[in-house]
N, C-alpha and C positions, 0 to 999 in steps of 0.2 A: 646482449646475449651473444658472444665473441666464438662464434663456431665457425670452424675453420675448412676450407677446401684446398687439398694439397695436389699441384699439379705436377704429372708424372711423364716421364717418357726418356727413351733413348736419348744420348747426346744427340743436336744438329740436327734437332726436328722441327724446331720452332718455338720450343717450349719457352724459353725466358723472352723470345721476342714478344711472344703472346703476351706474357706475365708483363712485360712493360706497357702495351697498351692496354692493360686493364687497370693496371695502378699508378702508371706513369713515374713507377720507381725504377730505379739506374741498375737494375740487372745487368749485369755485362751480358751481350750476346755477341758471341764469337764462333768462328768456324773450327772448331776442336771442341773435346770433352773436358770436362768439368771445370767450365767456364763461370759454374755457380756453384761456390764451396759451400758457404753457408746460406741456408734457406731466408729467401726474402720473404717478407710478410707485407702485403699490401691491402689497406682497408678499402674496398671497393663499394662505390654506391649502386646500389639498385636500382636501374631504370623502371619509372611507373609513371605512366601518364595520368592515371588517376590523382596522384600526388598534384600535379600540376592545374589538373581541371577543379579540384578544390580549392587550391590557391588562388585562382581566378577569382574564383567567387567569394572567399573568405578576406583577400587582400591582406594577408598576415604581414607582420614585420619580421618574419624570417618563416623559414621553409627548410624542414629537417627529413632527408629522405633515410630510407634503410640501408644498413650496410651488411658486409660481409667480408671475411677475411680470406683472402688467396694467400696461399704459401707457394713460393717456385722452388721445388726440391731438385737439387743435383742430379744430371742423367745418370740414370742405373745404367750396369755393365754386366752382362754374364758373370756369374760367381758372387754377386753382390749378397748372398745369403749365405756365402764363406766367408765375408769380409774383403772380398776383391774390390778394387777400386773406392776404397770409403764406404764399402756397402754396409756394414753396419752402422755406422752414421746415418746414411741415407734411409735404411730402413726405419731406424727410430723416430726419424724427422716426419715419417710416414704414417707412423703410430699414434703421433700426437695429434693428426688431424681428424675429423670427422667424416669426411668423403674423398674421394679421388677424381679428380680430370686427369684423364691418361689421353694424352696429344701423340697422334699417329701421324709420320710422315705419307702423305698422298700427292706428292710431287714430286716431279723429275727435274733436276737442277744440277749439271754438270760441275757446277763452281761451287756446290755444297757439299762435301765428303759426306759420306754414310759409314758408321763404324763397321758393317758388314759388306759393304761395296757394292749393294744394290739397293732398289727399292722395292720392299714387301712388307708391308703394314701389320699384315696377318702374323706373319715370324716375328716382327717386331713386338708386337702385342704380347706374343706367347713366352718371348722372353723375359719381359719383364712380370707377365704372369709366374712363370715357372720359380724366379726368385724370391716371389711374396708368397708363394703356395710352399715353398721349401722352408721357409721361415717359418709360416704357418705350422707346418708339418713338426719342426722341430719343438715349438711350444708344446702341442698338442701331445707329442709323444713323451715330454715331460711331467706334462700333467696325468698322464695315464699311470707313469712310474708311480708316482705321488698319489694318486687316488687308488691304485690296485691294492694296498695293504690294508686301507680301511674297507674296501669293499669284500675283501677274502673273510673278514671277521663278521662280515653279514650287516654293516650298516648300511640303509636302506637308501640314504641320500647318496652315498658313495656309490652303490650299485648301480644307480640310475644315471649318476654323472658319468661312470663308466662305459655304459651302453653309449651314450651321446658321444663320449669322445673318440669311442671304435668307429662310430657312423663317419665321425667327421674326418679321420685318420683315413679310411678306406676311401672317401670322397677326394681327398687331397691327393693321396698316391695315385688317383687316376686322372690326375691333371686338372681339378675342376676346383673352382673357389668355393670357398667356406658359404659365402653368401647363398650358394644353390644348393647345398646340401640339405637333405630330406629330413629336415627336423622343423617341429612346431614351433612356430613364433615363441610361445610360452618356455618351450625346454630352451630354443637358443638364448633366451634373457639370461639363464643359469649359467651360460658361457660365456656371459659378457665380461668377465673378468680377464680373461684369454686375452681381449684387445686384438683379435686376429685381424690380420692387414686386408686378406680377403674376404671377410664380411663387411667391410664397407662399403655403403653405396658406391656405384660408379657409371662416370659420365666418358664418352670416346669423343674426341674430338678430334675430327679430319684435317690435317691441315694442306691443304689443297694451293694449285696455281690460281691466278686470276680467270682463266678461261672456264675453271669448275667452280666458280664461286658461289655460282646458282644452282645448277642442275648436278655438281657433284662429278666422280668421275670413275671408271672401274675400278680403281684402289677402294673408293668410297663403299662401291655395292659389295665388294667382298669384305670388307670388316663388317658391313651390316648382315651380311650371311653366316660371318664368323661370331656374331654376338647373339643371334638368334633367340637362342635360350638364355640368354642371361635377364632380360627385363631391364637392360639399360637401353637409355637412349643415345642416340649418335646425333651429332650436328659438324656442320661443316663451316669453314673458317679458312680465311687466307689471311694466315699471319704478317707477311710482307705489306699487301694492301692496309691492312688495318693499321701496320705501323706508320703508313704514309697519312691515312686519316688522322692519326692521332697527331701530327704535326702541325695541322690545320688551327688555325687560331681561332675561325668563329664558325659557330653551328651553321650559317648560309655556306660557308666555303665546304663544312664535311659533307653538308647534304647533296649540293652541287655535284662534289666529287664521287659520292655515291651512286647518284642519279645516272650518272656517265659509264658506270659500270654495270648499274640494274640491280641495285640493292637499295631498299627502302631504308634501313638503317644500319650503324655499324654489325658486326659479325659479334663482336666482342657484348655488347647489348642480350644479344641471345644466350650466349655464353653464362653471363651473369644471372639472368634470370633462371637459366635451365640449374646453375649450381645452388641457387635459391631452394627450388624445389627439390633438389637432390638432398638438400639437407632437412627437408620436409617441414621448411618454413611458409610461413603465411603474413599478411599485413593485416593490422588494422589501425583506423585512421583517429588523432584527436584534431578538431578543429577549433580555432579561436581568432581573435584580432591579434594576438601577441604570435602567434604559432600554428602552422598547419604542420604536422608530423605523422610520419610513418613508424609504426613501431613493428618489432619482429616478435612471432610467438611461434611454438611449436602447434603445427596443425593438431586439433584436439581438445586444445586446452579450453579451458573452463572460464569464467568471466572473471572470477577472484585471481586465479593463475595468472591471466594477462593485466590485471590490474598493478598484479605483484612486479611485472615487465617495468613498469613506470616508478614504483618505488615499494618497498616490502610494507610498508605502513597501509599501503592501498589495497593490498589482499589481508594482512592481519584484521582489518577494520573494516572489511569491506560489508556493505547494506546492501546497493543493488548497483546497476549497470542500465542507464539508458542508452537506448541503440538505434542509430539512425543506417538504414541500408545505403550502400552508395548511390545506388541509382534514383531512390528517393531525393536524397540531398540534391542531386545534379538536376533531376527533376524540378523540384521547386526550390531550389536555390539558397536555401538558408534553413538554419535551425528553427527560428521561429516560425518560418513556412510550413515547416514538417510539423512541428507540433500543432498547428492552427489545423493542417489536414490529419492529424491522427497518425502519422507515418514516424511517430516515437515510440517503440516497446520498451516494457519496462521489466528488467529481466534478473533473475536470482542468481543464486551460487551454482546452480546445475546448467545452466546456459552456457552450450558450447559454442565460443564465438567463429563467426565465419569470415572468410578473407573477404577484404573491401569494408566490414562493418566501421561505422563512424561510432565512437564510445565516448561515453562521460561517466564516470566510475563517481559512486555518492560511498562516503566511506567515513571512519570515527573511530576513533584512537584515543 
């Protein structure tokens, strides 16, 4: 399930440094715009303590975690929607992702230049928003022209689409993202073919200095207030410190370093989990002597669909699923003990898989 989150932001806000921490990829991090010309893609392991605890009980030959793809997209600049600074290419890269991680500079450092000369994360956010909204407005207006002809001759579907497009246009003209437009979800699905940039789910990452790593700072508070109506999560990370943590070789060294600055885990772990959630993803597990594995699925999927994540034949020939709740497996410490205690349920095709379920599928092809 290769879903991608695209990291966006203005140049010199710590975006590529953060990407390097996430993926150990070698996206060039430099103190000037456009150090990232092609989008760098990293396959990121999703931290999940449940997987480790299951492995401690099952003693498998291998452990396979969930993953998510992160794309480092070159820094946008004013005028990107009109093609400035390789803008069309960058906006096209964003369009290909499933969600957006918007990194904002919330630290002061005279040694790291800012393209606008001062630190103002809300202004930076609005710069990016404007470029994305203008590109979306261009797409909506083009579609209005296309649909208007059919609507004029009375085609009901065209008339309905035109109404929705006009709502979107009015919303975008006001400087608001498509994701917050007053359109019902079922109607939004009819416009999915537009692939609007500002309709993608978004996570704001405030890049702060070491002192602000735990409590944040005034810039973070300003960002939270600015996005209050967007139903978007805001998290705090110190990209420079994360880079230092990433250079340490052992888990013990990393934990000691984090404890010294008052953190319990790397900030990138929090970011990865937030990105996973942003993509509306959850995890079920399979547990055996050969392998303990985390499988990624879309929240709300039913058992046959989740079986298909393993192999399409599992979905086609689905008979039933045997399900153990994670807490029960941890309590009774084995599948056999769960079975003896009546903690294995047999579920059919309508069962909605829950995050953390331990699944065993029966199928016949």
